[in-house]
Structures are given as structure tokens and as C-alpha cells.
C-alpha positions in Angstrom: 137.5 157.0 56.1 135.0 157.7 53.4 135.7 154.4 51.8 135.2 152.6 55.1 131.8 154.3 55.6 130.8 153.5 52.1 131.7 149.8 52.6 129.7 149.7 55.9 126.7 151.2 54.2 126.9 148.7 51.3 127.2 145.8 53.7 124.1 147.0 55.7 122.2 147.5 52.5 123.1 144.0 51.2 121.9 142.6 54.5 118.6 144.4 54.1 118.2 143.1 50.6 118.9 139.5 51.6 116.6 139.7 54.7 113.8 141.3 52.6 114.1 138.7 49.9 114.2 135.8 52.4 110.9 137.1 54.0 109.2 137.4 50.6 110.2 133.8 49.8 108.3 132.9 53.0 105.5 135.1 51.8 105.3 133.3 48.5 105.4 129.9 50.3 102.5 131.1 52.5 100.4 132.1 49.5 101.0 128.8 47.7 100.5 126.5 50.6 97.9 128.3 52.7 95.7 130.0 50.1 92.7 129.9 52.4 94.6 132.0 55.0 96.6 134.3 52.8 94.2 137.0 51.8 90.6 138.1 52.4 88.2 137.1 49.7 87.9 140.6 48.2 91.7 141.2 48.0 93.0 142.5 44.7 95.4 140.3 42.6 99.1 140.8 42.7 101.0 141.8 39.5 104.7 141.1 38.8 105.9 144.7 38.0 104.3 146.3 41.0 105.5 143.5 43.2 109.1 144.1 42.1 108.8 147.8 43.0 107.2 147.0 46.3 110.1 144.7 47.2 112.5 147.5 46.3 110.8 150.0 48.4 110.4 147.6 51.3 114.2 147.1 51.1 114.8 150.8 51.3 112.4 151.1 54.2 114.4 148.5 56.1 117.6 150.2 55.3 116.3 153.5 56.6 115.0 151.9 59.7 118.4 150.4 60.4 120.3 153.6 59.7 118.0 155.7 62.0 118.0 153.2 64.8 120.4 155.2 67.0 118.1 158.3 66.9 116.1 156.7 69.7 118.7 158.3 72.0 117.2 161.6 71.0 113.5 160.7 71.0 113.5 158.6 74.1 115.3 161.1 76.4 114.2 164.5 75.3 111.8 166.3 77.7 108.1 165.5 77.4 106.3 168.7 76.5 102.8 169.4 75.2 102.4 171.9 72.5 98.7 172.4 73.3 97.6 171.7 76.9 94.3 170.0 77.2 94.3 168.6 73.6 94.1 164.9 73.2 97.6 163.6 72.4 98.6 161.0 69.8 101.1 158.3 70.8 103.1 156.4 68.2 104.1 152.8 69.2 106.6 150.8 67.2 106.8 147.1 66.4 109.0 144.2 67.4 112.7 144.9 67.5 112.4 148.5 66.5 112.2 151.7 68.6 110.8 155.2 68.6 113.1 156.2 65.7 111.1 153.9 63.4 108.1 156.2 63.7 109.9 159.5 63.0 108.5 159.8 59.5 105.0 159.3 60.6 105.6 161.7 63.5 106.8 164.3 61.1 103.9 163.8 58.7 101.3 164.1 61.4 102.9 167.3 62.7 102.7 168.7 59.2 99.0 167.6 58.9 98.2 169.7 62.0 98.5 167.4 65.0 100.2 169.3 67.8 100.7 166.7 70.5 102.4 163.8 68.8 104.8 161.6 70.8 106.9 158.6 69.9 107.8 156.0 72.6 110.0 152.9 73.0 109.5 149.7 74.9 112.5 147.5 75.6 113.9 144.9 75.4 112.0 142.9 72.6 113.1 139.7 74.4 111.0 140.5 77.4 107.6 139.1 78.1 104.9 140.8 76.0 102.8 141.5 79.2 105.7 143.6 80.6 106.1 145.4 77.3 102.4 146.2 77.3 102.8 147.6 80.8 105.5 150.0 79.4 103.1 151.1 76.6 100.4 151.8 79.3 102.8 153.7 81.4 103.9 155.9 78.4 100.2 156.6 77.7 99.5 157.7 81.3 102.7 159.9 81.3 101.8 161.6 78.0 98.2 162.2 79.1 99.5 163.8 82.3 101.9 166.0 80.4 99.1 167.2 78.1 96.6 167.6 80.8 94.2 165.3 78.8 91.9 162.5 80.0 92.1 160.5 76.7 94.7 159.6 74.1 94.9 158.3 70.5 97.3 155.5 69.8 98.9 154.6 66.4 100.7 151.3 66.5 102.9 149.4 64.1 103.2 145.7 64.1 103.4 144.1 67.6 102.6 147.5 69.1 99.0 147.0 68.1 98.8 143.7 70.0 100.5 145.2 73.1 98.0 148.1 73.0 95.0 145.8 72.8 96.4 143.8 75.8 96.9 147.1 77.8 93.3 148.1 77.0 91.9 144.9 78.4 94.3 144.2 81.3 96.1 147.5 82.3 93.4 150.0 82.9 93.7 151.8 79.5 90.1 151.0 78.7 88.1 154.2 78.6 91.2 156.3 78.2 91.9 155.5 74.5 89.7 157.4 72.1 91.1 155.9 68.9 93.5 153.1 68.0 95.0 152.8 64.5 97.1 149.7 63.8 99.5 149.4 60.9 100.3 145.8 59.9 99.6 144.4 63.3 99.4 140.6 63.7 96.2 140.5 65.7 96.1 136.7 65.5 99.9 136.3 65.5 102.3 135.6 62.6 104.0 132.5 61.3 107.1 134.6 60.8 107.5 134.7 64.5 108.1 131.0 64.4 111.3 131.6 62.4 113.1 133.3 65.3 114.1 131.8 68.7 111.2 131.3 71.1 112.2 134.1 73.5 109.9 136.5 75.2 107.5 138.5 73.1 108.7 136.8 69.8 107.2 133.5 71.0 104.0 135.3 72.1 103.5 136.7 68.6 103.3 133.2 66.9 100.2 132.5 64.9 97.2 131.5 67.0 99.3 131.1 70.2 98.0 131.3 73.7 98.9 135.0 74.2 97.2 136.3 71.0 94.1 134.2 71.9 94.2 135.7 75.4 94.3 139.2 73.9 91.4 138.5 71.6 89.3 136.7 74.2 87.1 139.9 74.6 87.1 140.7 70.9 89.4 142.5 68.6 88.3 146.0 69.6 88.3 146.3 73.4 87.8 149.3 75.7 85.2 151.2 73.7 87.9 152.8 71.6 87.4 153.4 67.8 89.6 150.9 66.0 91.1 151.1 62.5 93.4 148.5 60.9 95.5 149.5 58.0 96.8 146.4 56.2 98.5 145.3 53.0 98.4 142.1 51.0 102.1 142.6 50.5 103.0 142.6 54.2 106.0 140.2 54.5 106.0 140.0 58.3 102.3 139.3 59.1 101.6 135.8 57.8 98.8 135.0 57.2 98.0 138.4 56.0 94.4 137.8 57.2 95.8 138.2 60.8 95.8 142.0 60.3 92.1 142.0 59.8 90.0 143.1 62.8 86.4 142.5 63.7 84.0 144.2 66.0 84.0 148.0 66.5 86.6 148.6 63.8 87.3 149.4 60.2 89.8 147.6 57.9 91.6 149.8 55.4 93.6 148.1 52.6 96.7 149.7 51.1 98.2 148.0 48.1 101.8 146.9 47.6 103.2 148.0 51.0 105.7 145.8 52.8 105.7 145.6 56.6 108.3 148.4 57.2 107.1 150.4 54.2 103.8 151.1 56.1 105.6 153.5 58.5 107.4 155.4 55.7 104.4 155.8 53.3 102.9 159.3 52.8 99.7 157.6 51.7 99.5 155.6 55.0 100.3 158.8 57.0 97.3 160.5 55.3 95.1 157.6 56.1 96.1 157.7 59.7 95.3 161.4 59.7 91.8 160.6 58.3 91.2 157.9 60.9 92.2 160.1 63.8 90.0 163.0 62.5 87.0 160.6 62.0 87.4 159.2 65.5 87.6 162.8 67.0 84.5 163.8 65.1 82.6 160.8 66.3 83.7 161.4 69.9 82.7 165.1 69.7 79.3 164.1 68.2 78.8 161.6 71.0 79.4 164.2 73.7 76.8 166.7 72.2 
């Protein structure tokens, strides 16, 4: 039995290695053939040794994400309880093809950093229309605010979760209810990687510069009067061009070096940056009320 489990784990890990390497081959192709789109003008240069380490850690992140995938059964169906009634909650929204379990490390870190009302949610299935998935995100936000007896919410989004949240702010009555939105590696103008998978549902709607992402950005990158932060990395192997993660308007872009797409949600440094963003937004909100 032990040998079978070991074999399965090695097969899964090998698949993660091959998938990660394939996406970084696309990343290299992108940088060489679209240098004008690849990075902002002030982005730091990439060095070989740190690049190798970044690929290794991204592979581990994907491996952990796959192994923890079934944990959504616990996080999605446990009772929704607020630890501090009346305190603005923080909702964590995952990316394409993942679920609430992908955000458990960030959930744990934020709890350790003093955030009481932190919740992870799932939207399914990834093959559904992005507008329907955004509706699920909006419904989760309303449900969490009700449970916490709060009139506002902070949202931290990974990948496609950021685009869905922005859509919900514009079209699904979340405007005015979101105090702060922090996106981690979100393809705000879509990604060319989405063109490598079948054009089904939300995957087709995440393609670079497609109609849906244009619709989401029609009113600007930072809708609904929420304070926006975008945490991005030049080493993101899912968001291509990397420039797609950059937001304009009422927002701040924060660069983290050598973090792959999945590594963003397992990075202690990123978790601390999220904590700082949330606290900054809370302080600004409190100052505005006085």
C-alpha cells in the first residue's frame, strides 16, 4: 500500500514538473517575441540562478495545490461563523480551476497576523460563464457580510478571482460594499495562456484583450470606490503578458520578485504584503469617516 501511494505521489509530482516547465517555455517565448508587452519599463532583470529556484518553488506550489484540492469539502461545507460580530470580514477568492483549499495558507497567515473574520470560498464549475461565476462571488460576499453583521467587506483574489470580483463590483451591486480589493497575479486584461486551453466558459473569457475583459475594464481598473492593490510578479507563468496584472486608477501595484503564479498564494512575504494592504485600506477608511 505504501509503495502504491509513493508511486501515485511521484506521478503527480512529475505531472506538476512537466506542466510548470511547459508554462515557463511559453513564458520565455512571450518575453522573446513580445518584449514590448512582457514587463513594465522599471521591472528588474531576471537572473539564471534565482530563476531556477523560482521554477522549483513554483513546482512545489502546484504540487501542494493538487494534493490539498480535496480539502474544499471541509472549507466549503463548514458552518459560516463570525469570530467578531460587526468587524469587516476578509473574503479569499481563488483562481481558475482551483477552489477554496488553494487559499488555506493565506487564510492561516492572515489569522496569525490578527485578522479574525477571514473566509475562503469556492465558485464552480470553471467551465461556466464568467458572469455566473462572478454572481457566485457576489453571493458569497453578501452571505459573509450578513454572518458578520458588517456592511462592508475586504476581498483578496488570486488570478481569475480578481477579474470576477471587478465584474461583480460593476454589475452585481457590490459597489460601495467592498472596502479593499487585493489581487494576486490577476490577468486584468486577460492572458495569452488562456488561449492554450479549450475555449469553454470562463477560460475563453480570460483570453488576452477579449470582449469580456474589455467589458470589465470599461469603467476603469478600480471600480466601486474600493481601494485597490495589485500584487504581481515578473515571473508569473500564467499571466502573459505580465503587464496584464498592472492596474491603473485608484490602485497601487506592488511587485514581488521571482514568484510563480501559484507561488503567490503560498508565499509568507506575499501574505505579509496582503496584511499591509488591508491595514492601509482600513486606516484610510477610518480617516475618511472622521
